[in-house]
DRENMAR-950411 format. One record per residue (C-alpha): x, y, z. Coordinates in steps of 0.02 Angstrom, whole numbers, plus 50000, padded with zeros to 5 digits. Each point is the difference from the previous one (the first is absolute). Example, Ala and Ser with C-alpha at 12.3 -4.5 7.8 and 13.67 -1.06 7.14 Angstrom:
2
506154977550390
500695017249967
//
This chain:
329
493845781357233
498594997450126
500954996550159
499394992750164
501074998850157
499684990950164
500915000950166
499904990050161
500785011350133
500015018450044
501755002049932
499554990849842
498465010849976
501045015850007
501104993149860
498494993949900
499215017250008
501635008249948
500164988549850
498165002249955
500185018949999
501564999349891
499374986649879
498165004949991
499394984450087
498784995450138
500654994150169
499014989150121
500304992450171
499674981450009
498354996950090
499375017949983
498744995049941
500514986149880
500904984250050
501594995649908
499124987349889
498595012249959
501215014149961
501094988849892
498544993049901
499325017449962
501695007749961
500544985349892
498455002049892
500005019049985
501795006450019
501524999349887
501204999050146
499934993750179
501275005150133
500124990750165
500925009750133
500544985750111
500674982349989
500194991249832
499194984350068
498395009350038
499925006349822
500364982949924
498614991650098
498795014249963
500205000249812
500224981249971
498124996049980
499835013649866
501444995649884
499494996849818
501315005149871
501505011249982
499065007849855
498585006250111
500565000050182
500375017250074
501695005250065
500334995050180
501405008050102
500484997850182
500845013850100
500604997250178
499335012950121
501755007150029
500115003849813
501604990349975
499474988849856
498705000349861
499744982549930
498974996349843
499104983650030
498874998649850
499895006249820
501725008050000
499995004349814
498274999249922
499145006350157
501335012850037
500504994050174
501855002949968
499675018049948
498835002450147
501354993950120
501205012749925
498725013950018
499704995150182
501885000050029
500155017549928
498695006350124
500584991950161
501824995249970
499714981249999
501094988049901
499034992149855
500314981350002
499794993449823
500094981349974
499454997749819
501394991049906
500185012349856
500125014650121
501314992550114
501044995449846
499765017149919
499144992649847
498575005649890
498284995850072
498804997349855
498435000950107
500545016350080
500425006949827
498274995149940
499215009550144
501075015449964
499464999649817
498154998350048
499864982649929
498904985550050
500894983250016
499044986049913
501094985150040
500545002350180
500854982850020
501155004649855
500775013950103
500984986450089
500734993849835
500655017249952
500725003250173
500794982750008
500955003149838
500665016650063
500534992350166
500904986349904
500935012949896
499024996149840
499435015349899
498145002849972
499195007949848
498595012549987
498925000549844
499105016749979
499115009349859
500445016050092
501775006550019
500585000050181
500955015650053
501644998750092
501284986350020
499394982350037
500494993750173
501364987250021
499484983349927
498575007249896
499985002449812
498745004149863
499544987149869
498624991849898
499894983650097
499705005850177
499994992850174
498785014150038
499025011449885
499025016149998
498354996849912
498205005549989
499424983549928
499354984250082
501004987949891
501244989650100
501724996449928
500694992450159
500825016050063
499555009550158
498705012349935
500005017750068
498495010149943
500065019150003
498365007050064
499855012449858
498434994549907
498405010150017
498284992649967
498785011749916
498184995650030
498325005249931
498394991550054
498125001250000
499105005950155
499744985650121
501384989049930
500474987050129
501734996650070
499854982449929
499735006949824
501555010850021
501014985150062
499474990049847
500455014349884
501705001850084
500324981449982
499615001449815
501195014649982
501394990550088
499724984749892
499975009549836
501425012050039
501164988150092
500275013150133
500264994850179
498715005550130
501405005350118
500595012949872
498485011050034
500255013850127
498345009249988
498335001549911
499415015849911
498325005549936
498895015249970
499355009350152
498224994949956
500464982250049
501105002950153
498624995150122
499334985049904
499834986650137
500594986049887
501545009649945
500415005550177
499834982050059
501084993449857
501395012150043
499894996350186
500074981249972
501505002149887
500865012250118
500115012949861
499705018750023
498665007849891
500365016549914
498735009849898
500055014349875
498735012049931
499424999149820
500965015949964
501614992450069
499764984349895
499665010049841
501705008450023
500944983549991
500944999149834
499984984249898
499024988949882
498554992350095
498524988749961
498645013249983
498164996950037
498615012549963
498894991250127
501305001250139
500275018349959
498125003550009
499944992350175
501645005550076
500585015049900
501554991449934
500184987749856
500964986750098
500174996750186
501074984650027
501445003849881
500105018550041
499914997250188
501354986549993
501185011449905
499585015150109
500274990150159
501644992249942
500815015149920
500624987249875
499404990349850
498554988849956
500534981849993
498314991449981
498545008249912
498184999850051
499264983150034
498104999850020
498764987550066
498664997950133
499735018650017
501845002950041
501415007849900
501804998150054
501695005449934
501775000250067
501425012649995
501744999750074
500925013750090
501825004149960
501194988550094
501835003750032
500774986550112
501715002150076
501184988850096
499685007450173
499564986450124
500565006750169
500435016450084
501874997749994
//
């Protein structure tokens, strides 16, 4: 978690620096040199968590102009300068503010003040569980429906193609008609969709291929495979292509890390791949996209080579073993 902290007094700055050292964050004093609004705007855009060491009202007014969605807003926590209370203000579950407040409390002895309904009632929090299982949440408004059922004492059902280790929390059961589901596919059955980020995109491309051409190829792959874009956690290719401007730009725009392998490493990947004599003559290996997807995932190929516009793409999925952990208790 990229963490930024701001303080307003000498005493608060001492605490901010202490927390920054313990939590690997960056502490700043308001006005030195950035104003509160400047600091908040920059931190809100670049950090995963913001900590205000001071009054809650200051933090509320500072972050208000930047609020967009609980799916994307960073965690925001307020700590009083005497380190008595750590209060999550924003993105308690998906953004990790509740966990951040607990981590702050462990460092300075503050009392974490959690106000999210599921937490105060000791109930399963589906959005926090999704975060713990490294899942993207596609239908954020549906979180409320799942939580409302639990708060009303009505059981909720998870539909999952993967077994989930452990014992389901109180009020949660497995079934085929779910209130929430684990899925890699874009199809919508009305349930809250939680998408494990376990897919790997393997890419091969001609020299000079544009980011736009790669976007179009990716759209075609998503359409033909039915896979959800949020399922992809990284892009893999051969080392000959790792500095291709279009590919680098595509990955940056998508927020996906780019990993590359040598021809020798790709040749070692076991499996049945779509071989090409031409590709082998150029790269030293008979297939780039399928082999790099499998190599990068450590799993299995789920969508074979799709070619067009000077681009080849394939998809593989990493092993996934979800469990029922959703908090630290």
